[in-house]
Biopython code that builds the backbone (N, CA, C, O; Angstrom):
import numpy as np
from Bio.PDB.StructureBuilder import StructureBuilder

atoms = [
    (1, "MET", "N", (67.978, 152.908, 147.581)),
    (1, "MET", "CA", (68.388, 151.992, 146.401)),
    (1, "MET", "C", (68.999, 150.885, 146.645)),
    (1, "MET", "O", (68.475, 151.982, 146.835)),
    (2, "LYS", "N", (69.622, 149.752, 146.884)),
    (2, "LYS", "CA", (70.470, 148.258, 146.384)),
    (2, "LYS", "C", (70.864, 148.425, 145.641)),
    (2, "LYS", "O", (70.377, 148.613, 144.526)),
    (3, "GLU", "N", (72.434, 148.419, 146.150)),
    (3, "GLU", "CA", (73.161, 148.092, 144.489)),
    (3, "GLU", "C", (73.346, 146.647, 144.019)),
    (3, "GLU", "O", (73.537, 145.625, 144.679)),
    (4, "LYS", "N", (73.287, 146.753, 143.293)),
    (4, "LYS", "CA", (73.498, 145.254, 142.508)),
    (4, "LYS", "C", (74.867, 145.123, 142.924)),
    (4, "LYS", "O", (75.691, 146.016, 143.117)),
    (5, "GLN", "N", (75.045, 143.268, 143.086)),
    (5, "GLN", "CA", (76.269, 142.585, 143.931)),
    (5, "GLN", "C", (76.414, 141.856, 143.107)),
    (5, "GLN", "O", (77.267, 141.159, 143.658)),
    (6, "TYR", "N", (76.203, 141.203, 141.729)),
    (6, "TYR", "CA", (76.071, 140.300, 141.389)),
    (6, "TYR", "C", (76.984, 139.898, 139.552)),
    (6, "TYR", "O", (76.443, 139.021, 138.878)),
    (7, "PHE", "N", (77.394, 140.120, 139.365)),
    (7, "PHE", "CA", (78.327, 139.762, 138.028)),
    (7, "PHE", "C", (79.079, 138.147, 137.251)),
    (7, "PHE", "O", (79.441, 137.236, 137.996)),
    (8, "GLY", "N", (79.178, 138.061, 136.068)),
    (8, "GLY", "CA", (79.912, 137.167, 135.651)),
    (8, "GLY", "C", (81.273, 137.951, 134.864)),
    (8, "GLY", "O", (81.197, 138.908, 134.094)),
    (9, "CYS", "N", (82.516, 137.236, 135.310)),
    (9, "CYS", "CA", (83.763, 137.295, 135.006)),
    (9, "CYS", "C", (84.352, 135.999, 134.441)),
    (9, "CYS", "O", (83.914, 134.922, 134.846)),
    (10, "ILE", "N", (85.191, 136.045, 133.649)),
    (10, "ILE", "CA", (85.914, 135.377, 132.173)),
    (10, "ILE", "C", (87.157, 136.250, 132.125)),
    (10, "ILE", "O", (87.347, 137.404, 131.742)),
    (11, "HIS", "N", (88.360, 134.804, 132.922)),
    (11, "HIS", "CA", (89.633, 135.664, 132.622)),
    (11, "HIS", "C", (90.604, 134.689, 131.441)),
    (11, "HIS", "O", (91.080, 133.585, 131.706)),
    (12, "VAL", "N", (90.766, 135.530, 129.896)),
    (12, "VAL", "CA", (91.476, 134.812, 129.074)),
    (12, "VAL", "C", (92.667, 135.319, 128.685)),
    (12, "VAL", "O", (92.934, 136.254, 127.931)),
    (13, "GLY", "N", (93.526, 134.379, 129.465)),
    (13, "GLY", "CA", (95.096, 134.780, 128.930)),
    (13, "GLY", "C", (95.228, 136.235, 129.763)),
    (13, "GLY", "O", (95.234, 136.180, 130.992)),
    (14, "SER", "N", (95.378, 138.103, 128.794)),
    (14, "SER", "CA", (95.129, 138.906, 129.824)),
    (14, "SER", "C", (93.645, 139.942, 129.171)),
    (14, "SER", "O", (93.632, 141.158, 128.984)),
    (15, "LYS", "N", (92.834, 139.223, 129.005)),
    (15, "LYS", "CA", (91.795, 139.406, 128.512)),
    (15, "LYS", "C", (90.536, 139.813, 129.683)),
    (15, "LYS", "O", (90.205, 138.654, 129.936)),
    (16, "ASN", "N", (89.965, 140.345, 130.229)),
    (16, "ASN", "CA", (88.654, 140.179, 131.560)),
    (16, "ASN", "C", (87.651, 140.439, 130.395)),
    (16, "ASN", "O", (87.913, 141.122, 129.405)),
    (17, "TYR", "N", (86.382, 139.760, 130.658)),
    (17, "TYR", "CA", (84.673, 139.762, 129.843)),
    (17, "TYR", "C", (83.676, 139.373, 131.438)),
    (17, "TYR", "O", (83.592, 138.697, 132.464)),
    (18, "TYR", "N", (83.076, 140.462, 130.558)),
    (18, "TYR", "CA", (82.426, 140.735, 132.179)),
    (18, "TYR", "C", (81.293, 141.103, 131.778)),
    (18, "TYR", "O", (81.135, 141.744, 130.739)),
    (19, "THR", "N", (80.145, 140.661, 132.727)),
    (19, "THR", "CA", (78.788, 140.512, 132.078)),
    (19, "THR", "C", (78.382, 141.894, 132.774)),
    (19, "THR", "O", (79.220, 142.514, 133.430)),
    (20, "ASP", "N", (76.798, 142.455, 132.581)),
    (20, "ASP", "CA", (76.490, 143.628, 133.856)),
    (20, "ASP", "C", (76.105, 142.828, 134.909)),
    (20, "ASP", "O", (75.593, 141.751, 134.607)),
    (21, "TYR", "N", (76.247, 143.135, 136.207)),
    (21, "TYR", "CA", (75.128, 143.724, 137.912)),
    (21, "TYR", "C", (74.255, 143.048, 137.625)),
    (21, "TYR", "O", (73.850, 143.100, 136.464)),
    (22, "PHE", "N", (73.460, 141.906, 138.840)),
    (22, "PHE", "CA", (72.227, 141.278, 138.670)),
    (22, "PHE", "C", (72.504, 141.736, 139.882)),
    (22, "PHE", "O", (73.471, 142.149, 140.522)),
    (23, "ASP", "N", (70.679, 141.423, 140.081)),
    (23, "ASP", "CA", (70.373, 141.417, 141.645)),
    (23, "ASP", "C", (70.333, 140.117, 142.505)),
    (23, "ASP", "O", (70.054, 140.091, 143.704)),
    (24, "ASN", "N", (70.811, 138.500, 141.338)),
    (24, "ASN", "CA", (70.001, 138.057, 142.617)),
    (24, "ASN", "C", (71.846, 136.656, 141.302)),
    (24, "ASN", "O", (71.868, 136.511, 140.080)),
    (25, "ILE", "N", (72.473, 136.294, 141.928)),
    (25, "ILE", "CA", (73.720, 134.984, 141.972)),
    (25, "ILE", "C", (72.772, 134.203, 141.212)),
    (25, "ILE", "O", (73.631, 133.783, 140.436)),
    (26, "ASP", "N", (71.637, 133.623, 140.762)),
    (26, "ASP", "CA", (70.868, 133.054, 139.443)),
    (26, "ASP", "C", (71.053, 133.590, 138.305)),
    (26, "ASP", "O", (71.640, 133.049, 137.367)),
    (27, "GLU", "N", (70.645, 134.514, 138.305)),
    (27, "GLU", "CA", (70.585, 135.685, 136.865)),
    (27, "GLU", "C", (72.547, 135.819, 136.505)),
    (27, "GLU", "O", (73.291, 135.242, 135.712)),
    (28, "ALA", "N", (72.663, 136.420, 137.105)),
    (28, "ALA", "CA", (74.728, 136.576, 136.764)),
    (28, "ALA", "C", (75.448, 135.151, 135.764)),
    (28, "ALA", "O", (76.077, 135.071, 134.709)),
    (29, "ALA", "N", (74.744, 133.821, 137.164)),
    (29, "ALA", "CA", (75.039, 132.710, 136.336)),
    (29, "ALA", "C", (74.474, 132.385, 134.699)),
    (29, "ALA", "O", (75.104, 131.722, 133.875)),
    (30, "ASP", "N", (73.064, 133.063, 134.464)),
    (30, "ASP", "CA", (72.457, 132.605, 133.619)),
    (30, "ASP", "C", (73.802, 133.655, 133.187)),
    (30, "ASP", "O", (74.896, 133.195, 132.859)),
    (31, "GLU", "N", (73.599, 134.655, 133.231)),
    (31, "GLU", "CA", (74.439, 135.214, 131.932)),
    (31, "GLU", "C", (75.993, 135.587, 131.412)),
    (31, "GLU", "O", (76.541, 136.220, 130.511)),
    (32, "LEU", "N", (76.308, 134.835, 132.491)),
    (32, "LEU", "CA", (77.939, 134.221, 131.879)),
    (32, "LEU", "C", (77.861, 132.872, 131.692)),
    (32, "LEU", "O", (78.972, 132.417, 131.962)),
    (33, "ARG", "N", (77.014, 131.887, 131.323)),
    (33, "ARG", "CA", (76.934, 131.346, 130.057)),
    (33, "ARG", "C", (76.234, 132.461, 128.805)),
    (33, "ARG", "O", (76.254, 131.771, 127.786)),
    (34, "CYS", "N", (75.980, 133.048, 128.649)),
    (34, "CYS", "CA", (75.467, 133.522, 127.484)),
    (34, "CYS", "C", (76.536, 134.020, 127.273)),
    (34, "CYS", "O", (77.064, 133.628, 126.232)),
    (35, "LEU", "N", (77.491, 135.275, 128.275)),
    (35, "LEU", "CA", (79.214, 135.662, 127.305)),
    (35, "LEU", "C", (79.901, 134.357, 127.252)),
    (35, "LEU", "O", (80.313, 134.157, 126.109)),
    (36, "GLU", "N", (80.179, 133.392, 128.067)),
    (36, "GLU", "CA", (80.045, 132.140, 127.150)),
    (36, "GLU", "C", (80.197, 131.541, 125.561)),
    (36, "GLU", "O", (81.042, 131.352, 124.686)),
    (37, "LYS", "N", (79.410, 131.457, 125.715)),
    (37, "LYS", "CA", (78.730, 131.104, 124.480)),
    (37, "LYS", "C", (79.270, 132.268, 123.557)),
    (37, "LYS", "O", (80.183, 131.609, 123.059)),
    (38, "ARG", "N", (79.393, 133.559, 122.933)),
    (38, "ARG", "CA", (79.231, 134.816, 122.534)),
    (38, "ARG", "C", (80.906, 134.970, 122.888)),
    (38, "ARG", "O", (81.082, 135.615, 121.855)),
    (39, "ILE", "N", (81.749, 134.936, 123.255)),
    (39, "ILE", "CA", (82.967, 134.861, 123.299)),
    (39, "ILE", "C", (83.568, 133.499, 122.447)),
    (39, "ILE", "O", (84.622, 133.714, 121.849)),
    (40, "ASN", "N", (82.940, 131.985, 122.324)),
    (40, "ASN", "CA", (82.968, 130.813, 122.317)),
    (40, "ASN", "C", (84.253, 130.317, 123.126)),
    (40, "ASN", "O", (85.224, 129.832, 122.547)),
    (41, "PHE", "N", (84.171, 130.500, 124.692)),
    (41, "PHE", "CA", (84.782, 129.942, 125.343)),
    (41, "PHE", "C", (84.749, 128.468, 125.417)),
    (41, "PHE", "O", (84.895, 127.713, 126.378)),
    (42, "GLU", "N", (84.591, 128.314, 124.553)),
    (42, "GLU", "CA", (84.644, 126.380, 124.725)),
    (42, "GLU", "C", (85.632, 125.582, 123.838)),
    (42, "GLU", "O", (85.921, 124.386, 123.794)),
    (43, "LEU", "N", (86.161, 126.964, 122.959)),
    (43, "LEU", "CA", (87.137, 126.390, 121.875)),
    (43, "LEU", "C", (88.351, 127.028, 122.096)),
    (43, "LEU", "O", (89.327, 126.907, 121.356)),
    (44, "ILE", "N", (88.297, 127.823, 123.276)),
    (44, "ILE", "CA", (89.570, 128.770, 124.064)),
    (44, "ILE", "C", (90.486, 127.511, 124.402)),
    (44, "ILE", "O", (89.893, 126.536, 124.863)),
    (45, "LYS", "N", (91.954, 127.415, 124.213)),
    (45, "LYS", "CA", (92.319, 126.277, 125.129)),
    (45, "LYS", "C", (93.141, 127.403, 125.945)),
    (45, "LYS", "O", (93.728, 128.474, 125.793)),
    (46, "THR", "N", (92.696, 126.196, 127.157)),
    (46, "THR", "CA", (92.999, 126.274, 128.989)),
    (46, "THR", "C", (94.272, 126.180, 129.417)),
    (46, "THR", "O", (95.297, 126.155, 128.735)),
    (47, "VAL", "N", (94.175, 126.140, 130.332)),
    (47, "VAL", "CA", (95.082, 125.088, 130.615)),
    (47, "VAL", "C", (95.087, 124.771, 131.927)),
    (47, "VAL", "O", (95.989, 125.026, 132.726)),
    (48, "GLU", "N", (93.879, 124.109, 132.180)),
    (48, "GLU", "CA", (93.075, 122.807, 132.215)),
    (48, "GLU", "C", (93.117, 122.203, 131.066)),
    (48, "GLU", "O", (93.878, 121.292, 131.391)),
    (49, "ASP", "N", (92.822, 121.959, 129.684)),
    (49, "ASP", "CA", (92.824, 121.348, 128.968)),
    (49, "ASP", "C", (94.386, 120.620, 128.841)),
    (49, "ASP", "O", (94.634, 119.616, 128.173)),
    (50, "GLU", "N", (95.207, 121.280, 129.534)),
    (50, "GLU", "CA", (96.246, 120.275, 129.671)),
    (50, "GLU", "C", (96.354, 119.207, 130.059)),
    (50, "GLU", "O", (97.068, 118.286, 129.661)),
    (51, "GLY", "N", (95.295, 119.300, 131.269)),
    (51, "GLY", "CA", (95.070, 117.315, 132.172)),
    (51, "GLY", "C", (95.799, 117.462, 133.174)),
    (51, "GLY", "O", (96.195, 118.525, 133.651)),
    (52, "PHE", "N", (96.055, 116.131, 133.622)),
    (52, "PHE", "CA", (96.669, 116.266, 134.672)),
    (52, "PHE", "C", (97.737, 115.079, 134.614)),
    (52, "PHE", "O", (97.602, 113.955, 134.130)),
    (53, "TYR", "N", (98.965, 115.724, 135.322)),
    (53, "TYR", "CA", (100.288, 114.961, 134.938)),
    (53, "TYR", "C", (100.583, 114.137, 136.322)),
    (53, "TYR", "O", (101.468, 114.746, 136.922)),
    (54, "PRO", "N", (100.202, 113.068, 136.994)),
    (54, "PRO", "CA", (100.913, 112.815, 138.274)),
    (54, "PRO", "C", (102.000, 112.260, 138.036)),
    (54, "PRO", "O", (102.521, 111.862, 139.077)),
    (55, "GLU", "N", (102.685, 112.014, 136.980)),
    (55, "GLU", "CA", (104.222, 111.251, 137.344)),
    (55, "GLU", "C", (104.786, 113.273, 137.406)),
    (55, "GLU", "O", (105.887, 112.993, 136.931)),
    (56, "ARG", "N", (104.848, 114.409, 137.542)),
    (56, "ARG", "CA", (105.323, 114.955, 137.654)),
    (56, "ARG", "C", (105.043, 115.609, 139.301)),
    (56, "ARG", "O", (105.857, 116.459, 139.661)),
    (57, "ALA", "N", (104.265, 115.348, 139.985)),
    (57, "ALA", "CA", (104.269, 115.450, 141.019)),
    (57, "ALA", "C", (105.052, 113.795, 142.103)),
    (57, "ALA", "O", (105.433, 113.942, 143.264)),
    (58, "ILE", "N", (105.098, 112.805, 141.573)),
    (58, "ILE", "CA", (105.862, 111.922, 141.885)),
    (58, "ILE", "C", (107.334, 112.109, 141.948)),
    (58, "ILE", "O", (108.121, 112.031, 142.891)),
    (59, "ILE", "N", (107.534, 112.448, 140.352)),
    (59, "ILE", "CA", (109.364, 113.224, 140.338)),
    (59, "ILE", "C", (109.096, 114.143, 141.266)),
    (59, "ILE", "O", (109.625, 113.693, 142.281)),
    (60, "MET", "N", (108.495, 115.356, 141.579)),
    (60, "MET", "CA", (108.920, 116.571, 142.627)),
    (60, "MET", "C", (109.066, 115.491, 143.736)),
    (60, "MET", "O", (110.176, 115.317, 144.240)),
    (61, "GLU", "N", (108.232, 114.922, 144.049)),
    (61, "GLU", "CA", (108.197, 114.122, 145.035)),
    (61, "GLU", "C", (109.454, 113.554, 145.764)),
    (61, "GLU", "O", (109.849, 113.844, 146.894)),
    (62, "GLU", "N", (110.135, 112.458, 144.638)),
    (62, "GLU", "CA", (111.311, 112.017, 144.999)),
    (62, "GLU", "C", (112.884, 113.252, 144.765)),
    (62, "GLU", "O", (114.052, 113.041, 145.089)),
    (63, "LYS", "N", (112.532, 113.964, 144.381)),
    (63, "LYS", "CA", (113.897, 115.040, 144.349)),
    (63, "LYS", "C", (113.908, 115.997, 145.734)),
    (63, "LYS", "O", (114.862, 116.494, 146.332)),
    (64, "TYR", "N", (112.227, 116.064, 146.047)),
    (64, "TYR", "CA", (112.507, 116.647, 147.493)),
    (64, "TYR", "C", (113.008, 115.257, 148.336)),
    (64, "TYR", "O", (113.599, 115.670, 149.334)),
    (65, "GLN", "N", (113.004, 114.275, 148.327)),
    (65, "GLN", "CA", (113.076, 113.554, 149.686)),
    (65, "GLN", "C", (114.251, 112.892, 149.079)),
    (65, "GLN", "O", (114.418, 111.805, 149.630)),
    (66, "GLU", "N", (115.162, 113.129, 148.127)),
    (66, "GLU", "CA", (116.638, 112.595, 147.952)),
    (66, "GLU", "C", (117.466, 114.421, 148.318)),
    (66, "GLU", "O", (118.694, 114.409, 148.230)),
    (67, "SER", "N", (116.871, 115.694, 148.656)),
    (67, "SER", "CA", (117.067, 116.258, 148.832)),
    (67, "SER", "C", (117.781, 116.845, 149.955)),
    (67, "SER", "O", (118.605, 117.738, 150.149)),
    (68, "GLY", "N", (116.910, 115.690, 150.833)),
    (68, "GLY", "CA", (116.954, 115.454, 152.063)),
    (68, "GLY", "C", (116.383, 117.444, 152.760)),
    (68, "GLY", "O", (117.035, 118.146, 153.533)),
    (69, "ARG", "N", (115.273, 117.720, 152.218)),
    (69, "ARG", "CA", (115.161, 118.756, 152.664)),
    (69, "ARG", "C", (113.621, 118.566, 153.668)),
    (69, "ARG", "O", (112.657, 117.959, 153.201)),
    (70, "GLU", "N", (113.589, 119.307, 155.358)),
    (70, "GLU", "CA", (112.297, 118.922, 156.344)),
    (70, "GLU", "C", (111.780, 120.073, 156.145)),
    (70, "GLU", "O", (111.526, 120.146, 157.347)),
    (71, "ASN", "N", (111.247, 121.387, 155.607)),
    (71, "ASN", "CA", (110.906, 122.975, 155.174)),
    (71, "ASN", "C", (110.053, 122.909, 154.446)),
    (71, "ASN", "O", (109.699, 123.981, 153.956)),
    (72, "GLY", "N", (109.507, 121.976, 154.131)),
    (72, "GLY", "CA", (108.295, 121.911, 152.891)),
    (72, "GLY", "C", (108.159, 122.863, 151.569)),
    (72, "GLY", "O", (107.062, 123.302, 151.224)),
    (73, "LEU", "N", (109.344, 123.139, 150.872)),
    (73, "LEU", "CA", (109.438, 123.602, 150.049)),
    (73, "LEU", "C", (109.999, 123.103, 149.082)),
    (73, "LEU", "O", (110.786, 122.254, 149.499)),
    (74, "TYR", "N", (110.020, 123.178, 147.949)),
    (74, "TYR", "CA", (110.159, 122.714, 146.579)),
    (74, "TYR", "C", (110.925, 123.518, 145.998)),
    (74, "TYR", "O", (111.615, 123.117, 145.061)),
    (75, "THR", "N", (110.966, 124.622, 146.357)),
    (75, "THR", "CA", (111.426, 125.551, 145.341)),
    (75, "THR", "C", (112.695, 125.145, 144.836)),
    (75, "THR", "O", (113.521, 124.842, 145.697)),
    (76, "GLY", "N", (113.215, 125.029, 143.068)),
    (76, "GLY", "CA", (115.039, 125.061, 142.869)),
    (76, "GLY", "C", (115.176, 123.511, 143.046)),
    (76, "GLY", "O", (116.287, 122.982, 143.022)),
    (77, "LEU", "N", (114.042, 122.807, 143.221)),
    (77, "LEU", "CA", (115.030, 121.231, 142.791)),
    (77, "LEU", "C", (115.386, 121.043, 142.080)),
    (77, "LEU", "O", (116.440, 120.409, 142.127)),
    (78, "ASN", "N", (114.783, 121.451, 140.696)),
    (78, "ASN", "CA", (115.315, 121.101, 139.518)),
    (78, "ASN", "C", (116.867, 121.504, 139.055)),
    (78, "ASN", "O", (117.554, 121.082, 138.125)),
    (79, "MET", "N", (117.116, 122.430, 140.022)),
    (79, "MET", "CA", (118.620, 123.548, 139.339)),
    (79, "MET", "C", (119.821, 123.174, 139.750)),
    (79, "MET", "O", (120.736, 123.992, 139.844)),
    (80, "LYS", "N", (120.006, 121.519, 140.133)),
    (80, "LYS", "CA", (120.491, 120.992, 139.911)),
    (80, "LYS", "C", (121.117, 120.117, 138.011)),
    (80, "LYS", "O", (122.130, 119.753, 137.413)),
    (81, "ASP", "N", (119.251, 120.241, 137.831)),
    (81, "ASP", "CA", (119.519, 119.438, 136.552)),
    (81, "ASP", "C", (119.684, 120.718, 135.313)),
    (81, "ASP", "O", (120.042, 120.338, 134.197)),
    (82, "GLY", "N", (119.438, 122.122, 135.515)),
    (82, "GLY", "CA", (119.842, 122.802, 134.564)),
    (82, "GLY", "C", (118.896, 124.432, 134.907)),
    (82, "GLY", "O", (118.396, 124.441, 136.032)),
    (83, "GLN", "N", (118.703, 125.412, 134.262)),
    (83, "GLN", "CA", (118.120, 126.096, 134.300)),
    (83, "GLN", "C", (116.280, 125.432, 133.238)),
    (83, "GLN", "O", (116.228, 124.809, 132.178)),
    (84, "VAL", "N", (115.644, 125.701, 133.721)),
    (84, "VAL", "CA", (113.882, 125.604, 132.928)),
    (84, "VAL", "C", (113.531, 126.801, 131.960)),
    (84, "VAL", "O", (113.526, 127.996, 132.257)),
    (85, "SER", "N", (113.266, 126.283, 130.861)),
    (85, "SER", "CA", (113.001, 126.797, 129.879)),
    (85, "SER", "C", (111.802, 127.824, 130.433)),
    (85, "SER", "O", (111.383, 127.706, 131.585)),
    (86, "ASN", "N", (111.179, 129.051, 129.329)),
    (86, "ASN", "CA", (110.352, 130.148, 130.134)),
    (86, "ASN", "C", (109.809, 129.604, 128.743)),
    (86, "ASN", "O", (108.721, 129.045, 128.874)),
    (87, "ASP", "N", (110.260, 129.628, 127.539)),
    (87, "ASP", "CA", (110.106, 129.443, 126.189)),
    (87, "ASP", "C", (108.624, 128.299, 125.955)),
    (87, "ASP", "O", (108.785, 127.082, 125.853)),
    (88, "ASN", "N", (107.240, 128.962, 125.902)),
    (88, "ASN", "CA", (106.299, 127.870, 125.756)),
    (88, "ASN", "C", (106.293, 127.523, 124.364)),
    (88, "ASN", "O", (105.606, 128.268, 123.666)),
    (89, "PRO", "N", (106.976, 126.431, 123.691)),
    (89, "PRO", "CA", (106.580, 125.756, 122.944)),
    (89, "PRO", "C", (105.785, 125.602, 121.527)),
    (89, "PRO", "O", (106.053, 124.988, 120.494)),
    (90, "GLU", "N", (103.971, 126.966, 122.188)),
    (90, "GLU", "CA", (103.419, 126.774, 121.207)),
    (90, "GLU", "C", (103.183, 128.416, 120.520)),
    (90, "GLU", "O", (102.605, 128.556, 119.442)),
]
sb = StructureBuilder()
sb.init_structure("model")
sb.init_model(0)
sb.init_chain("A")
sb.init_seg("    ")
for serial, (resi, resn, name, xyz) in enumerate(atoms, 1):
    if name == "N":
        sb.init_residue(resn, " ", resi, " ")
    sb.init_atom(name, np.array(xyz, "f"), 0.0, 1.0, " ", f" {name:<3s}", serial, name[0])
structure = sb.get_structure()
């Protein structure tokens, strides 16, 4: 007997939601859409909802160039401006 190898999965924060296993990817995709409806996924605020901030990339590139680095590491570029808060404003 061949094992079923496709299933749908949604990660929301620390919670995971799964569909059953299916024989083909189309069936799993259909059930994934049903799962999205059951958990009201379209109403959940996600990182994707934050949008794209090109100014962040420009600022980081400027800081990288100013630092004189040539190693491709952007880690720690903001440290001279003070510690970045880990508190979520929401």
